[in-house]
C-alpha positions as YAML, in Angstrom:
chain: A
units: angstrom
residues:
- id: 1
  name: UNK
  ca: [-18.09, -1.36, 10.76]
- id: 2
  name: UNK
  ca: [-20.97, -3.59, 11.83]
- id: 3
  name: UNK
  ca: [-22.89, -2.97, 15.05]
- id: 4
  name: UNK
  ca: [-24.68, -5.42, 17.30]
- id: 5
  name: UNK
  ca: [-28.37, -5.36, 18.13]
- id: 6
  name: UNK
  ca: [-27.83, -3.32, 21.30]
- id: 7
  name: UNK
  ca: [-25.87, -0.76, 19.25]
- id: 8
  name: UNK
  ca: [-22.61, -1.71, 20.91]
- id: 9
  name: UNK
  ca: [-19.53, -1.31, 18.73]
- id: 10
  name: UNK
  ca: [-18.38, -4.70, 17.48]
- id: 11
  name: UNK
  ca: [-14.59, -5.11, 17.38]
- id: 12
  name: UNK
  ca: [-12.65, -5.45, 14.13]
- id: 13
  name: UNK
  ca: [-12.28, -9.07, 13.02]
- id: 14
  name: UNK
  ca: [-8.70, -8.68, 11.80]
- id: 15
  name: UNK
  ca: [-5.86, -6.19, 11.52]
- id: 16
  name: UNK
  ca: [-7.01, -5.00, 8.11]
- id: 17
  name: UNK
  ca: [-10.38, -4.00, 9.55]
- id: 18
  name: UNK
  ca: [-8.61, -2.28, 12.44]
- id: 19
  name: UNK
  ca: [-6.47, -0.26, 10.00]
- id: 20
  name: UNK
  ca: [-9.59, 0.69, 8.08]
- id: 21
  name: UNK
  ca: [-11.32, 1.73, 11.31]
- id: 22
  name: UNK
  ca: [-8.32, 3.85, 12.32]
- id: 23
  name: UNK
  ca: [-8.36, 5.69, 8.98]
- id: 24
  name: UNK
  ca: [-12.09, 6.40, 9.24]
- id: 25
  name: UNK
  ca: [-11.86, 7.61, 12.85]
- id: 26
  name: UNK
  ca: [-8.85, 9.84, 12.11]
- id: 27
  name: UNK
  ca: [-10.74, 11.42, 9.20]
- id: 28
  name: UNK
  ca: [-13.86, 11.95, 11.29]
- id: 29
  name: UNK
  ca: [-15.84, 9.51, 9.15]
- id: 30
  name: UNK
  ca: [-16.89, 7.18, 12.00]
- id: 31
  name: UNK
  ca: [-19.17, 7.49, 15.01]
- id: 32
  name: UNK
  ca: [-16.26, 6.64, 17.33]
- id: 33
  name: UNK
  ca: [-14.44, 9.75, 18.53]
- id: 34
  name: UNK
  ca: [-10.91, 9.66, 19.91]
- id: 35
  name: UNK
  ca: [-8.46, 12.22, 21.22]
- id: 36
  name: UNK
  ca: [-5.32, 12.94, 19.23]
- id: 37
  name: UNK
  ca: [-3.35, 11.17, 21.93]
- id: 38
  name: UNK
  ca: [-5.39, 7.98, 21.65]
- id: 39
  name: UNK
  ca: [-5.16, 8.04, 17.85]
- id: 40
  name: UNK
  ca: [-1.38, 8.49, 18.10]
- id: 41
  name: UNK
  ca: [-1.13, 5.45, 20.39]
- id: 42
  name: UNK
  ca: [-3.27, 3.34, 18.05]
- id: 43
  name: UNK
  ca: [-1.20, 4.43, 15.05]
- id: 44
  name: UNK
  ca: [2.00, 3.54, 16.92]
- id: 45
  name: UNK
  ca: [0.61, 0.05, 17.50]
- id: 46
  name: UNK
  ca: [-0.38, -0.30, 13.84]
- id: 47
  name: UNK
  ca: [2.99, 0.99, 12.64]
- id: 48
  name: UNK
  ca: [4.76, -1.91, 14.40]
- id: 49
  name: UNK
  ca: [2.24, -4.78, 14.46]
- id: 50
  name: UNK
  ca: [4.89, -7.44, 15.08]
- id: 51
  name: UNK
  ca: [6.17, -5.64, 18.18]
- id: 52
  name: UNK
  ca: [2.65, -4.90, 19.43]
- id: 53
  name: UNK
  ca: [1.87, -8.64, 19.20]
- id: 54
  name: UNK
  ca: [4.53, -9.53, 21.77]
- id: 55
  name: UNK
  ca: [4.52, -6.51, 24.10]
- id: 56
  name: UNK
  ca: [2.64, -6.28, 27.38]
- id: 57
  name: UNK
  ca: [0.19, -3.52, 28.15]
- id: 58
  name: UNK
  ca: [2.72, -2.13, 30.64]
- id: 59
  name: UNK
  ca: [5.42, -1.88, 27.97]
- id: 60
  name: UNK
  ca: [3.09, -0.13, 25.53]
- id: 61
  name: UNK
  ca: [1.92, 2.29, 28.23]
- id: 62
  name: UNK
  ca: [5.50, 3.13, 29.25]
- id: 63
  name: UNK
  ca: [6.68, 3.61, 25.64]
- id: 64
  name: UNK
  ca: [3.75, 5.90, 24.86]
- id: 65
  name: UNK
  ca: [3.97, 7.73, 28.20]
- id: 66
  name: UNK
  ca: [0.36, 7.02, 29.16]
- id: 67
  name: UNK
  ca: [-1.41, 5.11, 31.92]
- id: 68
  name: UNK
  ca: [-2.34, 1.44, 31.47]
- id: 69
  name: UNK
  ca: [-6.01, 2.34, 31.93]
- id: 70
  name: UNK
  ca: [-5.81, 4.60, 28.84]
- id: 71
  name: UNK
  ca: [-4.87, 1.63, 26.65]
- id: 72
  name: UNK
  ca: [-7.66, -0.43, 28.19]
- id: 73
  name: UNK
  ca: [-10.17, 2.34, 27.40]
- id: 74
  name: UNK
  ca: [-8.77, 2.57, 23.86]
- id: 75
  name: UNK
  ca: [-9.41, -1.16, 23.34]
- id: 76
  name: UNK
  ca: [-12.91, -0.86, 24.78]
- id: 77
  name: UNK
  ca: [-13.75, 2.07, 22.49]
- id: 78
  name: UNK
  ca: [-12.84, -0.18, 19.57]
- id: 79
  name: UNK
  ca: [-15.33, -2.79, 20.79]
- id: 80
  name: UNK
  ca: [-13.03, -5.14, 22.74]
- id: 81
  name: UNK
  ca: [-13.60, -6.15, 26.36]
- id: 82
  name: UNK
  ca: [-10.03, -5.22, 27.14]
- id: 83
  name: UNK
  ca: [-6.45, -5.03, 25.90]
- id: 84
  name: UNK
  ca: [-6.04, -8.79, 25.39]
- id: 85
  name: UNK
  ca: [-8.79, -8.82, 22.78]
- id: 86
  name: UNK
  ca: [-7.07, -6.02, 20.86]
- id: 87
  name: UNK
  ca: [-3.68, -7.70, 21.20]
- id: 88
  name: UNK
  ca: [-5.07, -10.97, 19.82]
- id: 89
  name: UNK
  ca: [-5.56, -9.28, 16.43]
- id: 90
  name: UNK
  ca: [-1.87, -8.44, 16.29]
- id: 91
  name: UNK
  ca: [-0.85, -11.95, 17.41]
- id: 92
  name: UNK
  ca: [-3.06, -13.57, 14.75]
- id: 93
  name: UNK
  ca: [-1.67, -11.25, 12.10]
- id: 94
  name: UNK
  ca: [1.90, -12.10, 13.11]
- id: 95
  name: UNK
  ca: [1.22, -15.83, 12.79]
- id: 96
  name: UNK
  ca: [-0.43, -15.35, 9.39]
- id: 97
  name: UNK
  ca: [2.41, -13.20, 8.06]
- id: 98
  name: UNK
  ca: [4.97, -15.87, 8.89]
- id: 99
  name: UNK
  ca: [3.16, -18.40, 6.71]
- id: 100
  name: UNK
  ca: [1.49, -16.12, 4.13]
- id: 101
  name: UNK
  ca: [2.67, -17.88, 0.97]
- id: 102
  name: UNK
  ca: [2.33, -21.45, 2.22]
- id: 103
  name: UNK
  ca: [-1.20, -20.78, 3.51]
- id: 104
  name: UNK
  ca: [-2.16, -19.30, 0.14]
- id: 105
  name: UNK
  ca: [-0.92, -22.43, -1.61]
- id: 106
  name: UNK
  ca: [-2.82, -24.68, 0.81]
- id: 107
  name: UNK
  ca: [-6.06, -22.82, 0.09]
- id: 108
  name: UNK
  ca: [-5.39, -23.00, -3.64]
- id: 109
  name: UNK
  ca: [-4.77, -26.76, -3.55]
- id: 110
  name: UNK
  ca: [-7.96, -27.33, -1.53]
- id: 111
  name: UNK
  ca: [-9.92, -25.48, -4.19]
- id: 112
  name: UNK
  ca: [-8.30, -27.56, -6.91]
- id: 113
  name: UNK
  ca: [-9.23, -30.84, -5.20]
- id: 114
  name: UNK
  ca: [-12.88, -29.81, -5.08]
- id: 115
  name: UNK
  ca: [-13.01, -29.11, -8.80]
- id: 116
  name: UNK
  ca: [-14.13, -31.59, -11.43]
- id: 117
  name: UNK
  ca: [-12.64, -31.93, -14.89]
- id: 118
  name: UNK
  ca: [-15.53, -29.90, -16.27]
- id: 119
  name: UNK
  ca: [-14.51, -26.87, -14.19]
- id: 120
  name: UNK
  ca: [-12.46, -23.97, -15.51]
- id: 121
  name: UNK
  ca: [-8.80, -24.47, -16.34]
- id: 122
  name: UNK
  ca: [-5.94, -22.89, -14.41]
- id: 123
  name: UNK
  ca: [-5.56, -20.29, -17.18]
- id: 124
  name: UNK
  ca: [-9.26, -19.42, -17.07]
- id: 125
  name: UNK
  ca: [-9.14, -19.13, -13.29]
- id: 126
  name: UNK
  ca: [-6.18, -16.72, -13.39]
- id: 127
  name: UNK
  ca: [-7.93, -14.64, -16.07]
- id: 128
  name: UNK
  ca: [-11.10, -14.53, -13.96]
- id: 129
  name: UNK
  ca: [-9.14, -13.36, -10.90]
- id: 130
  name: UNK
  ca: [-7.35, -10.66, -12.88]
- id: 131
  name: UNK
  ca: [-10.49, -9.47, -14.67]
- id: 132
  name: UNK
  ca: [-12.40, -9.28, -11.39]
- id: 133
  name: UNK
  ca: [-9.67, -7.12, -9.85]
- id: 134
  name: UNK
  ca: [-9.64, -4.82, -12.89]
- id: 135
  name: UNK
  ca: [-13.40, -4.32, -12.69]
- id: 136
  name: UNK
  ca: [-13.27, -3.59, -8.95]
- id: 137
  name: UNK
  ca: [-10.57, -0.97, -9.55]
- id: 138
  name: UNK
  ca: [-12.55, 0.58, -12.37]
- id: 139
  name: UNK
  ca: [-15.73, 0.81, -10.31]
- id: 140
  name: UNK
  ca: [-13.99, 2.80, -7.55]
- id: 141
  name: UNK
  ca: [-11.77, 4.94, -9.82]
- id: 142
  name: UNK
  ca: [-11.70, 8.61, -8.77]
- id: 143
  name: UNK
  ca: [-10.88, 10.65, -11.86]
- id: 144
  name: UNK
  ca: [-10.36, 13.94, -9.99]
- id: 145
  name: UNK
  ca: [-7.97, 12.40, -7.49]
- id: 146
  name: UNK
  ca: [-6.12, 10.61, -10.30]
- id: 147
  name: UNK
  ca: [-5.66, 13.86, -12.25]
- id: 148
  name: UNK
  ca: [-4.44, 15.67, -9.13]
- id: 149
  name: UNK
  ca: [-1.87, 12.93, -8.48]
- id: 150
  name: UNK
  ca: [-0.60, 13.12, -12.08]
- id: 151
  name: UNK
  ca: [-0.25, 16.90, -11.75]
- id: 152
  name: UNK
  ca: [1.84, 16.45, -8.60]
- id: 153
  name: UNK
  ca: [4.13, 13.98, -10.40]
- id: 154
  name: UNK
  ca: [4.44, 16.25, -13.43]
- id: 155
  name: UNK
  ca: [5.49, 19.28, -11.38]
- id: 156
  name: UNK
  ca: [7.77, 17.53, -8.87]
- id: 157
  name: UNK
  ca: [11.43, 18.55, -8.97]
- id: 158
  name: UNK
  ca: [12.57, 14.94, -8.60]
- id: 159
  name: UNK
  ca: [10.60, 11.67, -8.56]
- id: 160
  name: UNK
  ca: [11.81, 8.62, -6.65]
- id: 161
  name: UNK
  ca: [10.04, 5.30, -7.28]
- id: 162
  name: UNK
  ca: [10.13, 2.53, -4.68]
- id: 163
  name: UNK
  ca: [8.77, -1.01, -4.77]
- id: 164
  name: UNK
  ca: [10.42, -3.94, -3.01]
- id: 165
  name: UNK
  ca: [10.08, -7.73, -3.23]
- id: 166
  name: UNK
  ca: [6.94, -8.62, -5.20]
- id: 167
  name: UNK
  ca: [6.29, -4.95, -6.00]
- id: 168
  name: UNK
  ca: [9.74, -4.41, -7.56]
- id: 169
  name: UNK
  ca: [8.72, -5.42, -11.13]
- id: 170
  name: UNK
  ca: [5.93, -2.82, -11.07]
- id: 171
  name: UNK
  ca: [8.31, -0.15, -9.77]
- id: 172
  name: UNK
  ca: [10.90, -1.01, -12.43]
- id: 173
  name: UNK
  ca: [8.31, -0.86, -15.23]
- id: 174
  name: UNK
  ca: [7.00, 2.51, -14.02]
- id: 175
  name: UNK
  ca: [10.48, 4.02, -13.67]
- id: 176
  name: UNK
  ca: [11.68, 2.67, -17.04]
- id: 177
  name: UNK
  ca: [8.92, 4.42, -18.97]
- id: 178
  name: UNK
  ca: [8.65, 7.50, -16.78]
- id: 179
  name: UNK
  ca: [12.35, 8.20, -17.37]
- id: 180
  name: UNK
  ca: [11.53, 8.39, -21.07]
- id: 181
  name: UNK
  ca: [9.02, 11.21, -20.67]
- id: 182
  name: UNK
  ca: [10.40, 13.39, -17.86]
- id: 183
  name: UNK
  ca: [13.76, 14.18, -16.30]
- id: 184
  name: UNK
  ca: [14.97, 13.39, -12.80]
- id: 185
  name: UNK
  ca: [13.28, 10.04, -12.19]
- id: 186
  name: UNK
  ca: [15.14, 7.54, -9.99]
- id: 187
  name: UNK
  ca: [14.33, 3.93, -9.12]
- id: 188
  name: UNK
  ca: [15.38, 3.37, -5.50]
- id: 189
  name: UNK
  ca: [15.95, 0.18, -3.57]
- id: 190
  name: UNK
  ca: [17.92, -1.54, -6.34]
- id: 191
  name: UNK
  ca: [20.31, -4.42, -5.62]
- id: 192
  name: UNK
  ca: [23.47, -3.14, -3.94]
- id: 193
  name: UNK
  ca: [21.81, 0.12, -2.89]
- id: 194
  name: UNK
  ca: [21.06, 1.26, 0.64]
- id: 195
  name: UNK
  ca: [17.52, 2.59, 0.90]
- id: 196
  name: UNK
  ca: [18.52, 5.30, 3.36]
- id: 197
  name: UNK
  ca: [21.06, 6.79, 0.98]
- id: 198
  name: UNK
  ca: [18.57, 6.56, -1.90]
- id: 199
  name: UNK
  ca: [15.88, 8.39, 0.08]
- id: 200
  name: UNK
  ca: [18.34, 11.12, 1.03]
- id: 201
  name: UNK
  ca: [18.14, 12.23, -2.62]
- id: 202
  name: UNK
  ca: [14.72, 13.69, -1.88]
- id: 203
  name: UNK
  ca: [14.66, 17.41, -1.25]
- id: 204
  name: UNK
  ca: [11.76, 19.85, -0.81]
- id: 205
  name: UNK
  ca: [9.86, 19.80, -4.08]
- id: 206
  name: UNK
  ca: [10.63, 16.11, -4.60]
- id: 207
  name: UNK
  ca: [8.14, 13.25, -4.55]
- id: 208
  name: UNK
  ca: [8.21, 9.55, -3.67]
- id: 209
  name: UNK
  ca: [5.99, 7.04, -5.46]
- id: 210
  name: UNK
  ca: [5.78, 4.00, -3.18]
- id: 211
  name: UNK
  ca: [4.30, 0.71, -4.39]
- id: 212
  name: UNK
  ca: [3.31, -1.80, -1.75]
- id: 213
  name: UNK
  ca: [1.08, -4.89, -2.02]
- id: 214
  name: UNK
  ca: [0.16, -7.49, 0.58]
- id: 215
  name: UNK
  ca: [2.17, -8.89, 2.29]
- id: 216
  name: UNK
  ca: [3.58, -5.41, 2.87]
- id: 217
  name: UNK
  ca: [7.31, -4.79, 3.20]
- id: 218
  name: UNK
  ca: [8.46, -2.95, 6.32]
- id: 219
  name: UNK
  ca: [11.12, -0.90, 4.47]
- id: 220
  name: UNK
  ca: [8.50, 0.49, 2.06]
- id: 221
  name: UNK
  ca: [6.18, 1.47, 4.91]
- id: 222
  name: UNK
  ca: [9.08, 3.07, 6.79]
- id: 223
  name: UNK
  ca: [10.11, 5.02, 3.68]
- id: 224
  name: UNK
  ca: [6.57, 6.43, 3.41]
- id: 225
  name: UNK
  ca: [6.65, 7.39, 7.07]
- id: 226
  name: UNK
  ca: [10.00, 9.17, 6.70]
- id: 227
  name: UNK
  ca: [8.68, 11.16, 3.73]
- id: 228
  name: UNK
  ca: [5.58, 12.18, 5.64]
- id: 229
  name: UNK
  ca: [7.61, 13.23, 8.68]
- id: 230
  name: UNK
  ca: [9.89, 15.32, 6.45]
- id: 231
  name: UNK
  ca: [6.89, 17.04, 4.87]
- id: 232
  name: UNK
  ca: [7.67, 15.64, 1.41]
- id: 233
  name: UNK
  ca: [5.13, 14.67, -1.25]
- id: 234
  name: UNK
  ca: [4.14, 11.01, -1.26]
- id: 235
  name: UNK
  ca: [2.06, 9.01, -3.74]
- id: 236
  name: UNK
  ca: [1.17, 5.42, -2.83]
- id: 237
  name: UNK
  ca: [0.04, 2.64, -5.15]
- id: 238
  name: UNK
  ca: [-1.38, -0.16, -3.04]
- id: 239
  name: UNK
  ca: [-4.13, -2.79, -2.83]
- id: 240
  name: UNK
  ca: [-6.43, -1.57, -0.07]
- id: 241
  name: UNK
  ca: [-7.63, 1.52, 1.76]
- id: 242
  name: UNK
  ca: [-6.53, -0.25, 4.94]
- id: 243
  name: UNK
  ca: [-2.99, -0.82, 3.65]
- id: 244
  name: UNK
  ca: [-0.30, 0.68, 5.94]
- id: 245
  name: UNK
  ca: [0.77, 2.82, 2.97]
- id: 246
  name: UNK
  ca: [-2.73, 4.29, 2.78]
- id: 247
  name: UNK
  ca: [-2.37, 5.58, 6.33]
- id: 248
  name: UNK
  ca: [0.54, 7.81, 5.27]
- id: 249
  name: UNK
  ca: [-0.97, 9.80, 2.39]
- id: 250
  name: UNK
  ca: [-4.18, 10.96, 0.72]
- id: 251
  name: UNK
  ca: [-2.44, 10.71, -2.69]
- id: 252
  name: UNK
  ca: [-3.56, 7.13, -3.08]
- id: 253
  name: UNK
  ca: [-4.16, 4.83, -6.04]
- id: 254
  name: UNK
  ca: [-5.81, 1.51, -5.12]
- id: 255
  name: UNK
  ca: [-5.84, -1.62, -7.28]
- id: 256
  name: UNK
  ca: [-7.24, -4.92, -5.98]
- id: 257
  name: UNK
  ca: [-5.01, -8.02, -5.95]
- id: 258
  name: UNK
  ca: [-7.47, -10.71, -4.80]
- id: 259
  name: UNK
  ca: [-6.73, -14.19, -6.09]
- id: 260
  name: UNK
  ca: [-6.70, -17.86, -5.16]
- id: 261
  name: UNK
  ca: [-3.02, -18.60, -5.75]
- id: 262
  name: UNK
  ca: [0.11, -17.91, -3.68]
- id: 263
  name: UNK
  ca: [1.13, -14.90, -5.80]
- id: 264
  name: UNK
  ca: [-0.63, -11.56, -6.02]
- id: 265
  name: UNK
  ca: [-2.48, -10.99, -9.33]
- id: 266
  name: UNK
  ca: [-1.10, -7.62, -10.51]
- id: 267
  name: UNK
  ca: [-2.90, -6.98, -13.80]
- id: 268
  name: UNK
  ca: [-5.05, -4.26, -12.17]
- id: 269
  name: UNK
  ca: [-1.93, -2.68, -10.66]
- id: 270
  name: UNK
  ca: [-0.19, -2.66, -14.05]
- id: 271
  name: UNK
  ca: [-3.24, -1.12, -15.73]
- id: 272
  name: UNK
  ca: [-3.22, 1.57, -13.04]
- id: 273
  name: UNK
  ca: [0.47, 2.26, -13.78]
- id: 274
  name: UNK
  ca: [-0.15, 2.33, -17.53]
- id: 275
  name: UNK
  ca: [-3.01, 4.80, -17.06]
- id: 276
  name: UNK
  ca: [-0.68, 6.91, -14.91]
- id: 277
  name: UNK
  ca: [1.97, 6.97, -17.65]
- id: 278
  name: UNK
  ca: [-0.59, 7.78, -20.36]
- id: 279
  name: UNK
  ca: [-2.09, 10.67, -18.39]
- id: 280
  name: UNK
  ca: [1.40, 11.93, -17.54]
- id: 281
  name: UNK
  ca: [2.29, 12.12, -21.25]
- id: 282
  name: UNK
  ca: [-0.82, 14.20, -21.88]
- id: 283
  name: UNK
  ca: [0.00, 16.51, -18.97]
- id: 284
  name: UNK
  ca: [3.66, 17.00, -19.95]
- id: 285
  name: UNK
  ca: [2.83, 17.46, -23.65]
- id: 286
  name: UNK
  ca: [5.78, 18.85, -25.66]
- id: 287
  name: UNK
  ca: [8.15, 18.20, -22.76]
- id: 288
  name: UNK
  ca: [7.39, 14.47, -22.98]
- id: 289
  name: UNK
  ca: [7.80, 14.46, -26.78]
- id: 290
  name: UNK
  ca: [11.18, 16.22, -26.56]
- id: 291
  name: UNK
  ca: [12.34, 13.78, -23.90]
- id: 292
  name: UNK
  ca: [11.21, 10.79, -26.00]
- id: 293
  name: UNK
  ca: [12.97, 12.15, -29.09]
- id: 294
  name: UNK
  ca: [16.18, 12.48, -27.09]
- id: 295
  name: UNK
  ca: [15.88, 8.93, -25.73]
- id: 296
  name: UNK
  ca: [15.24, 7.55, -29.23]
- id: 297
  name: UNK
  ca: [18.29, 9.38, -30.57]
- id: 298
  name: UNK
  ca: [20.53, 7.80, -27.90]
- id: 299
  name: UNK
  ca: [19.07, 4.34, -28.55]
- id: 300
  name: UNK
  ca: [19.66, 4.76, -32.26]
- id: 301
  name: UNK
  ca: [23.29, 5.79, -31.80]
- id: 302
  name: UNK
  ca: [23.94, 2.80, -29.55]
- id: 303
  name: UNK
  ca: [22.09, 0.50, -31.98]
- id: 304
  name: UNK
  ca: [20.34, -1.14, -29.02]
- id: 305
  name: UNK
  ca: [17.03, -2.11, -30.54]
- id: 306
  name: UNK
  ca: [16.62, -4.76, -33.22]
...
């Protein structure tokens, strides 16, 4: 976080920066120090940004069973003059979320108007966006953490995979191939399913892989929170260290999705998933081979593939 000339803490410029600041403070990686109570209040605000945007300081104080002055001091510690400055971040975020896709398209069309015919084509632009995201992911890849996450998946009694809305195709792809190499893998949140009933399948020893990309889906974030509260293993695949999913687990795989269009470029996310599957095959070894042989036998008997 930047500091001003007089060494005064400058406030976060947006909700993403605030989330990132919260994570760093809670891990003791920032000069700002907060009590557990203050951190709990800040996390409560971040967990429900839409509600925080419309609530008064009195309502937040009453719901968190603290004095109004405590919330004011919390805002000031973060660099704001008072609560209204902190609240403005949540209000701005709420307005942006309501028009996320249309605003992305507007920015994209403005860029297109400024281009000449000699500029790159749409295809080249998409490739550049995707390649940039892949290189960013590769530069920050943590091999030890990745291996530890694969080991957790390999040894889990039951793996549930969740990805909603734009993240659903990634979740489906991961579950389709993971079911081929290990038993007890379930894709949750499918059409006609209730997420609550799906999550109830998790028992001690089970693990949830949650996939969430901006704009984040409330149900996915809530599912992560429920798993954490129940003391269950959670792995998150997301697009930023300041993602609300990142605040729920240290078992985190991050793939950038920056782009100039209305959709999220997911090539880096898919490469991350493919690397996860490849490493999982190596870890499972003969178990994966036996499972694949069984799947191929069933496919052959049904004469599915042509």
